[in-house]
N, C-alpha and C positions, 0 to 999 in steps of 0.2 A: 545581156544574156550570154551565157557560155556557148562556145561552138560545140557541135556534135562530138568532136574529138575530145574536148575538155570534159564533156559529160561522161563519155565512155571511160576516160581515165579515172574520174571521180568515183564512178560506180565500181569499177574494177578494184580500186584501192580500198573501198569500203568492204567489198566481198573478200578481199585478201585478209583484211583484219578479222572479219567474222570467221574465216577459215582457220585462223590461228587460236581461236578460243578453245580452252581445255574443258571438256565436259566434266571432269572431276573437280574443277574449280568453280563451276558455274551451275546455276539452276535455269530452268526454262524461263523463269521470270527475269533473271539477270541477263540472259541472252537476248530476250525480247527488248529489254531496256537498252541494250547495246545496239540492236537493230534500229530502234527509234532514234538513238543519238546519232547514228551514222546517217539515217534517213534525213535528219534535219540538216546535215551537211551537204547533201546532194540533191534534195528535193525541196520544192517550194511548199508553202502552206502550213508550216508548223505541224508536220504529220505526227499522228499517234498510231500505234499498232496494237493488234491483238491476235490471238490464235483461237480459232473455233475448232472444236473436235466434235464430230457427230459419231457417237458410239451406239450402234443398234438403233438408229433412228432418233436418238436424243441428243440435241446440240448443247454444248456447254463451252464457256470461255475458260480455257485452262491457264491463260496468262494474258495480261494486258499492260501497256505502258502508261495508261492514263484513264481517268474516269470516263472521258468522252467515248473512248473505244469500248469500254465495258458497257456503258449505257446503251450505245447504239447496237452493240451485239444483242443485248437483251431485248431491245425493241424488236429486232428481227425474229428472235425466238418466239416472242409473244404473238407477233403477227403471222408467223409461219412462213415468211417470205422475205427476201432481200438478197443483196449481192453475196454476203458471206455464206448464206445457206445454199444459194445457187452454185457457187464455186465448189463448196464442199461436196455437194450431192452430185453435181454433173462432172466434176473433174476438169472443168474449163474455167478460164479467167472470166470474172464478172466485173463490170465497171459501171459506175454512175458518174458520168462526166460532170454534170451540173445538177445538184440536188434541187435547184430552183426550176428546172425544166426537165423532169424525169421522163424517160421513154417507157419505163416500167417501174414497178414498186412505188407507186405514187404515195401511198399512205406512209411508207417508211421514209420517203424523200421529205415529206412534210415535217415529220418528226426530226429528221436530220437537220433541216434548215433551222428549226426551233433551237436545236442544240449548238448551232454555229458551225456546222460541218458543210463544206462546199462540194467535196468530191469524195468518192469511195472507190477503191479498187481492192478486190479480193482474189487471191491467187491460191489455187488448190495445193494442198500437201499431197505427196505421193500416197496412193491408196495402200493401206496396210490391213489386210484381212477384213474384219467387220468394221474397221474404224476409218473414217475419212475426215478431212478437215481443210482449213483455209487460213492463210495469213492475210489479215485485213489491214489496209492502210487507209486511214481517215485523214483528209486534209482539212485543217481548221482554217477558217477565215480565208479560204482560197478556192477558186473554181478552176479546174483544169480546162483551159479554153483552147488548147491547140494539141494536135496529134503528137507533136514532138515531146511535149511535156508528159503526156499520157504514156508514150512509149518509154520515157525515162523512168517513170514510176513503175511500169511493168517490168522493165529490165532489172531495176533494183529489187523488186519483189521476187523475181525469178531467181536471183542470186541468194537473197536472204532466206527464201523458203527452205533451202538445203540445210543450213545449220539449225534452223528452227525445228524442222522435221526430225533431224537426227537427234537433237536434244530431247525432244518429246519421246522418241523411241527409246533413248538411253534411260530417261527417268522411268518410263513405263517398265522397261526390263528390270531395272533396279527394284522397283516396287513389286513386280511379280516374283522376283527372286526372294525378296523379304517375306512375301506371303507364303511362298513355297516352303521356306525354312520354318516359318511358324507352324505351317500345317504338318511338316515332318516332325517337328518337336512335339506337337500335340499328339500325333499318332504314336510316337515312341513312349510317352508317359502314360497314355491310355492303355497301350499294350502291356506296359510294365504293371500297371494296376490290375488289369485283367489277369495277368499271370499269378499275381499274389493271391487274388480272390479264388482263382481256380485251385491253387495249391492249398490254401487255408481252409476253404469250405467245400472242396471237391466238386466244383461247378464246371460246366462246360464253358467254352468261350462265349457263346451266345448268352448264357445265363449270367456270366460275369459282367458282360456289357450292359445287360438289362438292369443289373444292380446299380451300376454307375449312372445310367440314364434316369433311373427312378429317383435316386438321391439328387441328381441334377434338377429334376423337375420340382421335387418337394422343397428343395432349398433355394430354388431360383438361382442356381449357380451353373456356370458352364461345365460341361463334362470334363474338359481339360483341367479345370481348377479342382474339381472333385478328385480326379485321378492324381493330380499333383499333391494335394493334401494327404490323400491316402498313402501314397508312396513315401512321403516325407514323414508322416506322423503315425501312420497306422490307423487313423480315424477317418471314417467315411463322411461323418457329419461334423460340423464345427461344434466346439464345446459350448 
């Protein structure tokens, strides 16, 4: 077994590597794959990892490094309890040292044993507005039997949670920016179509918008698409 100093160096080296990851060159999935690869270098038990996000009370796994992590996350969502949900909702570390002798979450522990998982540690992500989450580490074919090993897992998770959380926030920001641009583009073409209708048929702004929405409903087409067609072809309805 490595000495505590060796463990500290290994974990710090892993964290340094994670800190050098470029968000522009990676996805949350690839960052998590890297977290798992580094975890296998410094932790026992062939660990797999996942990220749980609870958005307005609904949990979802946004990334996982293996089917075991995905399955055990979903078991907890179905049961409504387990270490990943506890960590995400409480903001405190949750651990299951031995799935064969659980102090809590007995039903989940039974399912974890069936899946070949010996230990679980979930570490909360920093709280962001209405979204909370956790980085989950599942040890396959291994049970954390001593405090030193558990502390090593916790230390690694505490380091890894930073780039994982930042990557999630980065992807969320990019997605929101994309949605915002789409919304702005939609508003622009709709306003342009309204202006043409107002000029051509001497309508008010409200009347022009009602024309677009009526065509949208009758043709089962988005208002934006109706407006785009009208601006481009002068036709409200498809030929």
